[in-house]
C-alpha positions in Angstrom: -26.7 23.6 -2.6 -26.6 20.9 -5.4 -22.4 22.4 -6.0 -21.1 21.8 -2.4 -22.4 17.9 -2.8 -20.8 17.2 -6.1 -17.6 19.1 -4.2 -18.2 16.6 -1.2 -18.8 13.3 -3.9 -15.5 14.0 -5.3 -13.5 14.1 -2.4 -15.1 11.3 -1.1 -13.4 9.5 -4.5 -10.1 11.1 -4.7 -9.6 9.8 -1.2 -11.0 6.4 -1.8 -8.9 6.1 -4.8 -5.8 7.8 -2.6 -6.5 5.0 -0.1 -6.6 2.3 -2.2 -3.5 3.6 -3.7 -1.3 3.7 -0.4 -2.9 0.5 0.5 -1.3 -0.9 -2.9 2.1 0.2 -2.6 2.0 -0.5 1.4 1.5 -4.1 0.1 3.7 -4.1 -2.2 6.4 -2.9 0.6 5.7 -5.4 3.0 5.9 -8.3 -0.2 9.6 -7.0 -0.5 10.6 -6.6 3.1 9.5 -10.6 4.1 10.9 -11.6 0.6 14.0 -10.0 2.0 13.3 -11.5 5.4 13.5 -14.6 3.8 16.6 -15.0 1.1 18.4 -12.7 4.4 17.4 -15.9 6.9 18.0 -18.9 4.0 21.6 -16.6 3.3 22.3 -17.2 6.6 21.2 -20.4 7.6 23.1 -21.9 4.6 26.8 -19.9 5.5 26.0 -21.5 9.2 
């Protein structure tokens, strides 16, 4: 059974790493969206 345990640990590590990458990408995306919204609101207010 040790081989199976090693595979499980490796799979869990890969899953954790993937989850962290996804979370990081999501935060970057949200930061960009927020910046664009603020930029859009600012330019709209300036022109009105």
